[in-house]
C-alpha positions in Angstrom: -65.6 -5.6 -10.3 -68.4 -7.5 -8.6 -67.6 -9.6 -5.6 -68.2 -12.9 -7.5 -66.0 -12.0 -10.5 -63.4 -14.7 -11.1 -59.8 -13.7 -11.6 -57.9 -16.6 -13.0 -54.4 -17.1 -11.6 -53.0 -17.1 -15.1 -53.8 -13.4 -15.3 -51.2 -12.9 -12.6 -47.7 -14.5 -12.4 -44.4 -14.6 -10.6 -42.0 -13.3 -13.2 -38.8 -14.0 -11.3 -37.1 -14.1 -8.0 -34.3 -11.5 -7.3 -31.7 -11.7 -4.6 -29.4 -8.7 -3.9 -26.0 -9.9 -2.9 -24.3 -6.5 -2.4 -25.9 -5.8 1.0 -24.7 -6.8 4.5 -27.6 -9.2 4.7 -28.7 -10.6 1.2 -32.2 -9.4 0.4 -34.7 -11.3 -1.8 -37.7 -10.1 -3.7 -40.5 -11.6 -5.8 -41.4 -9.8 -9.0 -45.1 -10.1 -9.8 -46.7 -9.2 -13.1 -50.4 -8.4 -12.5 -53.6 -7.0 -14.1 -54.4 -3.6 -12.7 -57.4 -1.4 -12.6 -58.4 0.2 -15.9 -57.1 -2.7 -18.0 -53.4 -1.9 -17.7 -50.7 -4.3 -16.4 -48.0 -3.6 -13.9 -45.1 -5.2 -12.0 -44.2 -5.0 -8.4 -41.4 -6.2 -6.2 -42.5 -7.8 -2.9 -40.1 -9.0 -0.2 -39.3 -12.7 -0.4 -39.9 -12.8 3.3 -43.6 -12.7 2.5 -43.5 -16.0 0.5 -45.1 -17.9 3.4 -47.6 -15.2 4.2 -50.2 -14.7 1.4 -51.9 -12.1 3.5 -48.9 -9.7 3.3 -48.5 -10.4 -0.4 -52.2 -9.6 -0.9 -51.8 -6.3 1.0 -48.9 -5.2 -1.2 -50.8 -6.1 -4.4 -53.8 -4.1 -3.2 -51.5 -1.1 -2.6 -50.5 -1.3 -6.3 -54.2 -1.4 -7.3 -54.0 -4.9 -8.7 -57.3 -6.1 -10.2 -58.2 -8.8 -7.6 -61.5 -10.1 -6.3 -62.9 -7.8 -3.6 -63.8 -10.9 -1.6 -60.8 -11.5 0.6 -61.1 -15.3 0.6 -61.2 -15.4 -3.2 -58.3 -12.9 -3.5 -56.2 -15.0 -1.1 -56.9 -18.1 -3.1 -55.6 -16.4 -6.3 -52.5 -15.3 -4.5 -51.9 -18.9 -3.1 -52.2 -20.4 -6.6 -49.9 -17.8 -8.1 -47.2 -18.3 -5.4 -47.5 -22.1 -5.9 -47.1 -21.8 -9.6 -44.2 -19.4 -9.3 -41.9 -21.8 -7.5 -40.1 -22.6 -10.8 -39.7 -19.0 -11.8 -36.1 -18.1 -12.7 -33.8 -16.8 -9.9 -31.5 -13.8 -10.5 -28.8 -12.3 -8.3 -28.4 -8.5 -8.4 -25.5 -6.3 -7.4 -24.7 -2.6 -7.7 -20.9 -3.5 -7.6 -18.9 -4.3 -10.6 -16.1 -6.8 -10.5 -15.3 -10.5 -9.7 -17.9 -12.8 -8.2 -16.1 -16.2 -8.0 -15.1 -16.8 -11.6 -17.7 -14.4 -13.1 -17.1 -10.7 -13.8 -19.9 -8.1 -13.7 -19.9 -4.9 -15.8 -22.8 -2.5 -16.3 -25.1 -4.2 -18.8 -23.2 -7.5 -19.0 -21.9 -10.4 -17.0 -19.1 -12.7 -18.1 -18.4 -16.2 -16.9 -20.5 -19.0 -15.5 -23.1 -16.6 -14.0 -23.6 -14.7 -17.2 -27.3 -15.6 -17.3 -28.2 -15.3 -13.6 -26.1 -12.4 -12.2 -27.1 -8.9 -13.2 -25.9 -5.4 -12.5 -28.3 -3.0 -10.9 -27.2 0.6 -11.3 -26.4 2.5 -8.0 -28.2 5.7 -7.3 -25.2 7.8 -8.5 -25.2 6.1 -11.9 -22.3 4.5 -13.7 -20.6 7.6 -15.3 -21.2 6.4 -18.9 -19.9 2.9 -18.4 -23.2 1.4 -19.6 -22.5 2.8 -23.0 -20.4 1.6 -25.9 -20.0 2.7 -29.5 -17.9 2.2 -32.6 -15.6 -0.8 -32.9 -12.6 -2.2 -31.0 -10.5 -2.2 -34.2 -11.3 1.5 -34.7 -10.3 2.3 -31.1 -7.0 0.3 -31.2 -5.9 1.5 -34.6 -6.8 5.1 -34.0 -4.8 5.3 -30.7 -1.8 3.3 -31.8 0.2 6.3 -33.1 -0.5 8.4 -30.1 0.5 5.7 -27.6 3.7 5.2 -29.5 4.5 8.9 -28.9 3.4 8.9 -25.2 4.5 6.8 -22.3 1.9 8.5 -20.1 -1.0 7.8 -22.5 0.2 4.2 -22.8 0.4 3.9 -19.0 -3.1 5.4 -18.4 -4.7 2.9 -20.8 -2.7 0.0 -19.3 -3.9 1.1 -15.8 -7.5 0.7 -17.0 -6.7 -2.9 -18.0 -4.8 -3.6 -14.8 -7.7 -2.8 -12.4 -9.5 -6.2 -12.8 -6.2 -8.0 -12.0 -5.8 -6.5 -8.5 -7.5 -9.4 -6.6 -5.3 -12.0 -8.2 -2.1 -9.9 -7.7 -2.8 -10.0 -3.9 -1.1 -6.7 -3.2 -1.5 -5.3 0.3 -3.0 -2.1 -1.0 -4.1 -0.4 -4.2 -2.8 2.8 -5.7 -3.8 6.3 -6.7 -1.8 7.4 -9.7 -1.6 11.2 -9.9 -0.5 12.9 -13.1 1.1 16.1 -11.9 1.9 18.9 -14.3 0.9 22.3 -15.6 -2.4 23.0 -17.4 -2.3 22.3 -21.1 0.0 19.2 -20.9 -2.6 16.6 -21.9 -3.3 15.1 -18.5 -7.0 15.1 -19.0 -6.6 13.6 -22.5 -4.8 10.6 -20.9 -7.6 10.2 -18.4 -10.3 10.3 -21.0 -8.4 7.7 -23.1 -8.4 5.4 -20.0 -12.1 6.1 -19.5 -12.8 5.0 -23.1 -11.6 1.5 -22.2 -14.8 1.1 -20.1 -17.3 3.4 -21.8 -18.1 7.0 -22.8 -15.3 9.5 -22.0 -17.1 12.9 -21.9 -15.4 15.1 -19.3 -18.8 15.8 -17.8 -19.0 12.1 -16.8 -15.7 12.3 -14.8 -16.3 12.2 -11.0 -14.5 14.9 -9.0 -12.7 15.3 -5.7 -15.5 17.6 -4.6 -17.3 14.8 -2.9 -18.1 13.8 0.7 -16.2 10.9 2.3 -19.3 8.6 2.0 -19.9 9.6 -1.7 -16.3 8.6 -2.5 -16.8 5.3 -0.6 -19.9 4.5 -2.6 -18.2 5.4 -5.9 -15.3 3.1 -5.2 -17.6 0.3 -4.1 -19.7 0.7 -7.3 -16.6 0.6 -9.5 -15.1 -2.3 -7.7 -12.3 -4.1 -9.6 -12.2 -1.4 -12.2 -10.5 2.0 -12.9 -11.8 5.1 -11.1 -10.9 8.4 -12.9 -11.1 11.5 -10.8 -10.9 15.1 -12.0 -8.5 17.8 -11.0 -7.1 17.6 -7.4 -7.7 21.3 -7.0 -11.4 20.5 -6.4 -10.4 18.8 -3.1 -10.0 22.2 -1.3 -9.5 25.9 -1.7 -6.0 26.0 -0.2 -3.0 23.8 -0.6 -3.2 22.9 3.0 -6.8 21.8 2.7 -6.0 19.8 -0.4 -3.1 18.1 1.3 -5.2 17.2 4.3 -8.0 15.6 2.1 -5.4 13.9 -0.2 -3.7 12.4 2.9 -7.0 10.9 4.1 -7.9 9.6 0.6 -4.4 8.2 0.2 -5.1 5.7 3.0 -8.8 5.2 2.5 -9.1 4.4 -1.2 -6.1 2.2 -1.7 -6.9 0.5 1.6 -10.2 -0.7 0.2 -12.3 -0.2 3.3 -14.6 2.7 4.1 -15.5 4.1 7.5 -16.8 1.3 9.8 -20.3 2.0 11.2 -22.3 0.6 14.0 -24.7 -2.2 13.2 -27.7 0.1 14.0 -26.5 2.6 11.5 -25.8 -0.1 8.9 -29.3 -1.3 9.1 -30.6 2.1 8.2 -28.9 2.0 4.8 -25.3 3.2 5.6 -23.7 -0.2 5.1 -19.9 -0.8 5.6 -18.3 -0.8 2.2 -15.2 -2.4 0.7 -13.6 -2.3 -2.8 -10.5 -2.9 -4.9 -9.9 -0.1 -7.4 -7.1 1.6 -9.3 -7.4 5.4 -9.4 -6.1 7.9 -12.0 -6.3 11.6 -11.1 -4.5 14.8 -12.1 -3.0 17.8 -10.3 -1.4 21.0 -11.4 1.1 21.0 -8.5 3.4 18.5 -7.0 2.5 17.2 -3.5 6.0 15.9 -2.9 7.8 19.1 -3.7 7.6 22.4 -1.9 7.5 23.0 1.8 6.7 19.9 3.7 6.9 17.7 0.7 9.6 15.4 1.9 7.9 15.0 5.3 5.0 13.1 3.9 4.8 9.6 5.3 6.2 6.6 3.3 2.9 4.8 3.6 1.2 7.7 1.9 3.8 8.0 -0.8 3.4 4.4 -2.0 -0.4 4.8 -2.1 -0.6 8.3 -3.7 1.9 7.8 -6.6 2.9 11.0 -8.3 3.9 10.8 -12.0 5.5 14.1 -13.2 4.2 15.4 -16.6 6.6 17.4 -18.7 5.9 21.1 -19.2 3.8 22.3 -22.2 6.9 23.7 -24.0 8.5 20.3 -23.6 5.5 18.6 -25.2 3.5 17.6 -22.2 2.4 13.9 -22.4 3.9 13.9 -26.0 7.5 15.0 -25.2 9.8 15.5 -28.2 13.2 17.0 -27.1 14.5 16.8 -30.7 12.0 19.4 -31.8 11.9 23.2 -31.3 9.4 24.4 -28.7 7.0 25.6 -31.3 7.1 22.3 -33.2 6.6 20.4 -29.9 3.4 22.4 -29.1 2.0 21.8 -32.6 2.8 18.1 -32.5 1.2 17.8 -29.1 -2.0 19.6 -30.3 -2.2 17.3 -33.3 -1.8 14.1 -31.3 -4.3 15.3 -28.6 -6.9 16.1 -31.3 -6.3 12.7 -32.8 -7.0 11.0 -29.5 -10.1 13.1 -28.9 -11.5 12.3 -32.4 -11.1 8.5 -31.8 -12.5 8.2 -28.2 -15.6 10.3 -29.2 -16.5 7.7 -31.7 -15.1 4.4 -30.4 -15.4 3.5 -26.7 -16.5 0.8 -24.3 -15.6 -2.2 -26.5 -12.1 -2.9 -25.2 -13.1 -3.9 -21.6 -15.7 -6.4 -22.8 -13.2 -8.3 -25.0 -10.6 -8.1 -22.3 -12.8 -9.5 -19.5 -14.0 -12.3 -21.8 -10.4 -13.2 -22.4 -9.5 -13.2 -18.7 -12.5 -15.4 -17.9 -11.2 -18.0 -20.4 -7.8 -18.1 -18.7 -9.3 -19.8 -15.6 -8.6 -18.5 -12.0 -5.4 -20.5 -11.3 -3.8 -20.0 -14.6 -4.6 -16.2 -14.6 -3.3 -15.7 -11.1 0.0 -17.5 -12.0 0.5 -15.4 -15.1 -0.2 -12.1 -13.4 2.4 -12.9 -10.7 5.0 -14.0 -13.3 4.6 -10.8 -15.3 4.9 -8.7 -12.2 8.0 -10.5 -11.0 9.6 -10.1 -14.5 8.9 -6.3 -14.3 10.5 -5.8 -10.9 13.4 -8.3 -11.3 15.6 -6.0 -13.4 14.6 -2.8 -11.6 15.3 -3.8 -8.0 18.8 -5.0 -7.5 19.2 -3.4 -4.1 17.5 -3.5 -0.8 15.1 -0.5 -0.9 11.7 -1.3 0.7 10.1 2.0 -0.6 11.3 1.4 -4.2 10.1 -2.3 -4.0 6.6 -1.3 -2.8 6.4 1.4 -5.5 7.6 -0.9 -8.2 4.8 -3.4 -7.3 2.2 -0.8 -8.3 3.8 -0.2 -11.7 4.3 -3.9 -12.1 0.6 -4.5 -11.9 -0.2 -1.8 -14.5 2.4 -3.4 -16.8 0.9 -6.8 -16.3 -2.5 -5.4 -17.3 -1.2 -3.7 -20.4 0.7 -6.8 -21.5 -2.3 -9.1 -21.1 -4.4 -6.6 -23.0 -1.8 -6.6 -25.8 -1.8 -10.4 -25.9 -5.6 -10.5 -26.1 -5.4 -8.0 -29.0 -7.4 -5.3 -27.2 -4.6 -2.7 -26.5 -3.5 0.0 -28.9 0.2 -0.9 -28.2 2.3 -4.1 -28.0 3.9 -5.7 -25.0 7.3 -4.1 -25.6 5.9 -0.6 -25.7 3.9 -1.2 -22.5 7.0 -2.4 -20.6 9.1 0.5 -21.8 6.4 3.0 -20.8 5.9 1.5 -17.3 9.6 1.3 -16.6 10.2 4.9 -17.7 7.4 6.3 -15.6 8.5 4.2 -12.6 11.9 5.8 -12.8 10.4 9.3 -13.0 8.0 8.6 -10.1 10.7 7.1 -8.0 13.0 10.2 -8.5 10.1 12.5 -7.7 8.9 10.7 -4.6 11.9 9.0 -3.0 12.3 10.5 0.5 15.3 12.7 0.3 17.8 13.3 3.1 18.0 16.8 4.5 19.7 19.3 2.1 23.2 20.3 3.2 25.9 22.6 1.6 27.9 19.4 0.9 25.0 17.8 -1.1 24.2 20.9 -3.0 27.9 21.6 -3.7 28.2 18.1 -5.2 25.3 18.7 -7.4 26.8 22.0 -8.6 30.1 20.3 -9.3 28.4 17.7 -11.5 26.7 20.6 -13.4 30.1 22.2 -14.0 30.9 19.3 -16.3 27.7 19.9 -18.3 28.1 22.9 -20.6 24.6 22.4 -21.8 23.3 23.2 -18.3 26.1 25.5 -17.0 27.8 27.1 -20.1 30.8 29.4 -19.7 29.8 32.9 -20.7 32.4 35.5 -19.9 31.7 39.2 -19.8 31.0 40.5 -23.3 30.1 37.0 -24.6 26.6 35.8 -25.5 24.9 32.7 -24.3 25.5 30.0 -27.0 22.5 29.5 -29.3 22.6 25.7 -29.0 22.1 25.9 -25.2 18.3 25.4 -24.9 17.6 24.9 -21.1 20.5 26.3 -19.0 20.3 26.4 -15.3 22.8 29.2 -15.0 26.2 30.3 -16.4 29.9 30.2 -15.3 32.0 33.4 -15.5 34.6 35.4 -13.7 33.3 38.1 -11.4 36.0 40.2 -9.8 38.8 37.9 -8.8 36.6 34.8 -8.5 35.2 32.3 -11.0 31.6 31.9 -10.0 28.4 29.9 -10.9 25.5 32.3 -11.5 22.1 30.9 -10.8 18.7 32.8 -10.7 16.5 32.3 -7.7 13.8 30.3 -9.6 16.5 27.9 -10.9 18.0 27.0 -7.6 15.8 24.0 -7.0 16.6 22.7 -10.5 20.1 21.8 -9.4 18.8 19.1 -7.1 15.1 19.0 -7.9 14.3 20.0 -4.3 13.3 23.3 -2.6 16.2 25.4 -1.4 15.6 27.5 1.8 17.3 30.7 2.9 19.0 28.8 5.8 21.0 26.8 3.3 22.1 30.0 1.4 23.0 31.6 4.7 25.3 28.6 5.4 26.9 29.0 1.9 27.6 32.6 2.8 29.0 31.7 6.2 31.6 29.3 4.7 32.5 31.9 2.1 31.1 30.0 -0.9 28.4 32.6 -1.8 29.3 36.1 -3.0 27.6 38.8 -1.0 26.7 42.0 -2.9 28.0 45.4 -2.0 24.5 46.2 -0.6 24.7 43.2 1.8 22.3 41.2 -0.4 22.9 37.5 -1.1 22.6 38.2 -4.8 24.6 40.3 -7.2 23.5 42.2 -10.4 25.0 40.9 -13.6 24.0 41.2 -17.3 24.3 37.9 -19.3 23.8 38.6 -23.0 21.4 36.1 -24.6 19.7 35.1 -21.4 15.9 34.8 -21.8 15.3 37.7 -19.4 17.1 40.9 -20.5 18.9 43.5 -18.5 21.0 43.4 -15.3 19.4 40.6 -13.3 19.9 39.4 -9.8 21.9 36.2 -9.5 23.2 33.9 -6.7 26.9 33.6 -7.2 28.6 30.5 -5.9 32.4 30.5 -5.9 33.7 27.6 -8.0 36.9 27.0 -5.9 35.0 26.8 -2.7 32.2 24.6 -4.2 34.9 22.2 -5.3 36.3 22.0 -1.8 32.8 21.5 -0.2 32.0 18.8 -2.7 35.1 16.9 -1.7 34.2 17.2 2.0 36.9 19.8 2.7 36.2 22.9 4.8 35.7 26.0 2.7 35.7 28.5 5.5 37.6 31.7 4.8 
């Protein structure tokens, strides 16, 4: 281009102003549309700090090969006119964090509320895990999942948890929660997670973040997913050994529900590692209980109410689709059928529910919504907590928020269940979780003896099977048997079933104490166990059993000394 070639300002324009509001110090940029060399057009973002300095704007445009006069004075004149004409260009706010901004709510691809036309989501570097995608219809999703939710409290709870996450700010709880579905492989835990993911978007398992992440990566994930549900894959990815997993979970249990990442010096923050905060609800899975086994009862109360374990029934009991009235084979077949039904629906219909739900929440209005959330939570806890138990009260508040989210979703006709089903599911799982996590007093012979005495009155768990008799066919899940051995009537229990008596680990020290007080039969070889054949027992042959003397167990349970 010759030096005297005229470039009219209309060939270049300020498209919009953008202001990032998710940084420690809000940053503004000007978006220019310009003619470039070779007849093409381009756009460039230039810091808004340069608005009063056309020289710096010109320098940035030159770097982009904008087609401007070679004469510096002429080029500056063009930039001056473009800046003056762009004063009325639209102004947009950008954020890489989802969630509430005053009375507006940001999701990937869409903003709801008063700022719907001016506040936009800018995807973070790590992406949004499929939350910018939707497909199918809301009606297809709701109707397709209704039968499976009716058959599963865990599936209902997982979906309700997805709806509850945007309510956390109005619930004003002191901390969030990580809900951990704990159970064996093949129980449907991942299916429940994927159903919860489908509330927000695509639910492919490849889109699910994992525990195999650095502390900073986890902070950025929670910040990006602010006010929504975070679904994390198997806890086993957190470490190679149980100890390593426990250490990482302990750290995460305080960091994630606490809503604040590691605080960094101002000099570090300015280099891009900003201090982050968030409000999220987390749904994860584990194949082992972190509140059972050695050291389980020693975990701190603060950790327990943040990392909330929900036991999942074993595969032969139906997993997330339990059906005690069916034979084991029928339970497995039913579970597979319902799991496949869920999968077929969420592969086709996803991402629609959250949009309708948020639109409904925005219409409530901030004051009315906050009042209704608190009313629903109070209603949930009122009937459950009739005694002074601080741990139970804190735990109940987490389930109460999930229940409130599910009930509001049902009212807004976006949930695949009704309010009554949601309440029943949340109450049922609260009870299971409380029993699994309630700090237990140290195990003593008296406590264990009382549990054994209760089982003596339950022939379905401790049937009487005398020598020569066979285990009754209608006894499906026995813990042991009662029979006469020598001169004593005893309770026979296999080693693997000892903890089923009280749902807690039983150490050798406790068994030694039973032997010391004469309540445990010692074999002729000095072993704590004796060999007995019980016809009809799942494992054939003469097996090793712990034999507790019934007479002495009765005395111990009543607080009387049982010493010989």
